[in-house]
N, C-alpha and C positions, 0 to 999 in steps of 0.2 A: 511680613505686609507681603512681599516682593514674591515669596514662597506661595502664597496663596492666590497673588494675582496670575503665576504662572501654572497654576495646579485647575483654574478657574480656564485659565485660555485653553489648556489640553484638552478639559473635560469638552468646550466649546467642539473642537476641532473633531474631534473622536464623535461629535454629536454629528457634525455638516459629511462624516466620513460615511458613518450609519447612513443617513439619508441616502445619501449620494450612491453608495453601495444599492440600497434598497430601491432606489428610483429606476435602477438600470435593468432590472426584474421586467421592464414595459415594453423595451426592446422597439425604440422609438421608430426605426426603419421599417420593420415590419407592420408597427402599428398602421405608421401613413398609407404604404402601400394597399393596405386591406379596408382603406378609405373609399377607392376607386369604383367598385361597386354600387354601392348604396351611394353616391354621388352622382352615378352614371343614372343608376335607375333615378333617381328625384329629377334628374334632367329631363329625363324622357317622357317624364309624367305629367312635367310641369307645362301650364296651357299658355302663362303670361307673368312675364318678368314683372315685379311688384317689390316695392318695399317690403312686404311682406314675407312674400317668398324667398325673399335673401335673407332675414331673419332667421324663418325654419331650414333655410339650407345649413347656417350659420350654427345651428341647434342640433343639426341633424352630424355635420361634421364633428362637435363636441365629445356629441352624443355616443356616437359610433368610436371615435377614437379610446374613450374611457373605457366601452365594452369589450374592443379587441384587449385594451390594455388588461382589463382583470384576466380575460383569458390566458394571456401570455402569462400573468403573474401567477393563477393559480396552475397553470401547466409548470411552472418553476418550483413550485410551494411541493410538488409531489418527489420530485426529484432530489430536493434539500435533505441535509442531515435532521435531526427531530431537532436540534437546540437553536438553527436557524431558521425552522419554518414560520413559527409566529407572525414575526412583523411582516412575512411577504403574505400569509393569509390574511392577513386584517389589512393589508394595502391592498389586495384582489376583492376581496368585500367591500371596502370603502370606495373604490370604482367601481363596481356592481350597482351599488345603492345612488352612486351620482349619477350614473350612466341612466338609468332607470328613472331616477325622479326629470330628469330632462326628458326624457322619452313621451315622458306621461303629457309633455308640451305638444306633443307632435300625433296628437290620436290614439285610440284606444288600438287600431291596427298595425298601427305602427310599434306600439307598448307591445302586443304581444308577441308579434315577431320578435322584437328585442328578447323578450323574454326566452322565446324558442333558441335564438342563436346562444343563450348564456346557461339553456340546458344542454345542448350539445356539447358545450364547451364543457359541462360538467361530467357527462356522460363519457367524453373524450380523457379527461385525465384524472380525473376522482379515482384514489386505489379501490374503490367497492366495484366499479365498473371496468376500469381501466381498456378504454375502447382505443387507446394508444400501442397496447401492447397486445391487441386483437385484431390478425389478420383479416381484411376484408370488412369488419365490422368498423375499421378505421376510417378508409376510405368511402364508407356508406356516410358515416359523420359529414365527411369534406362533401360531396355530393350533396347531399342537403342542406350543408350551411351555405355552399355557395348561390346556391339559389335564395336562403333566405336572407344573405347577403342585401342580393341586386335587391328583394321584393320590399326589403325593410325600406330602399331608398322610395323605392318605386310608391311606396302606400302613404307616404307625404302629402301628393297632391292629386293621387288618383286612384280610384277602388282596381283593386287586382283583378285583373281577367284574362283570356286564354292570351293576349298578344304580350301581357308581364310574362307569364310563365313562359310563354315560345323563347322572349327574350333573355330571360334569364339562362337558360340551358349551354348558352355562350359563356355564361361567365362561370355557372358550373363546372364545367367542365376542363374551362385552366384552373379552376381553384384544386380539383380533382388530379388532375393531370400534374399541376406543381407540387403539390404534397407528396405524390408517389415519385417525383426526382428529389425531393429533399429527403427521402427515405432512402434514395439509392446513396445521395452524399453521405447521409451519415449511419449510411449500412454499418462499418467496421466498429463505430462506439457503441452501435444498440445492441450488437453483437456481444460486446465485451460485458455489457451491462445487462443481458440476460431479457433485450426487450424486443417482443414479438412481433416484428413489425411485417409489415410484407414482402418487403426485401431480403429481412433473414430467414423469413421460413418458406420463401418461396423462389430467391436468389436473386440478388440484384440486377442480372441481367434480364429474367423476364421481366419485372416489374419496371426497368427504365423502356423496355419494349413497350408495355403497359403505356407507359405516362406519353410518350412518343405518341403512341394510336391516337390517344386522348389528345394531345395538342394537335393532329391531322384532321379530327373531328370536330376539333373547336374552329381551326382556319374553314373548314368545311361550311359547320352552320353560321360563322359570321359573313360568308359568302352570301349565304341561301336566304339569312335573314336581311341582308343589303337588298340583291334583288327583288323580294317579296315585300318591300319597301317598310319594311318593322324598323330598319335601320336607316340611317343615312346614303342617300343613292351614291354608287360610285365607290363605298366602301369595298368589296369585293375585290375592287381592282389593286387595295391595299392587301388585302387578304393573298392575292396571288402574287402581289411582289412581294413580301416577308416573309412568305412561306418556305421559298428556297434558301432564303438566309439560318432557318429553325434548321431543315435540314443538315444545312452543310456542319454548323456548328454542333447539333445533335452526332453525329458522322465522326466528328473530330473526338469528343467523348468520348464516345463509344472504341476508337482506334485506340485512343489512350488507356482504354483500360478500366473506363469508368473510375479511374482514383478521386477523391474528396476533392482534390483542388480544380481537376478539369469538369465536374458536375458544377461544382461550386462557380465556375465561369460559365458553364452554358445559363444555369440560373441566374446569372446577371445581364445575360447577355438577352436571352429570350425577354426577360422583364423589361429591356428600355423596347423591345418591339410590341410588347402588349400596352407599356405607356404611350408610346407613338399612335397606337389605335386608338387609345382612350382619349387621348388628346384630337384625333381626328373625328372622333364621335361628338365631342362636345362641341367643334368646330361646326360639322356638322347641322348639329342643333340648334348652335345662334343662327347659322345662314338660313335656315329653314324659316327659323323665327320669325329674322327680319325682314324675308320675303312676305311673307302671310301677315305683316302685322302693318 
């Protein structure tokens, strides 16, 4: 009787460990960070704050979280040994179906954009296409994906027009430059695994410079969008204040030889800067709404 109880207990523990191990593929921190662009898009397109709009924002957050979690799981599925793939693929597909089901509550345009994001994830990760291992193409998927993530949120409350596309350029530049910096961080591991990323093919120094140029353009774009009135006023001052910090930290990583630890430190630092910019954008939106209400 005791042996049977012990066996049942061990089985339950193994089951729990298996689920914990499976859910780690979601990479919660990265998934949460990528909810910034759609939420910014939704906030910028929102005309009036109501109970219904808050519900829509909640659905957008949950649906977007599940969608990006699906993409991370799909990305991990490709790299796993054959015997461990099935559960991760099953989780990825489950997250996708649940995400798209929620997106149906937000309108046709938003659903189509969500499908577009999912297709980009498939192009990037699936071994039949493997954009991840194709230089330039991997960056193109992030260029398009950065824009779609922002427009995904914007489409919830307003039709997509010229202004929305122009604002999305900032998020596109940050998303693409961030991906290039990650390739520099993963350079040694990707090279050992035979993954032909931009950094592996063109060299990590060249891609680090390209990423830095992308960030320079992003700060300039942010200032321009602010001065043109498409983003909250005086945001250009923040771009001007934070840009030297980004340059200083990039220079330190460069002088340290672009080793993974230093590039990772740089990524963590500039993420804080863009988080502050996101908070400033949200604060400006709320301030402008309170003035005009």
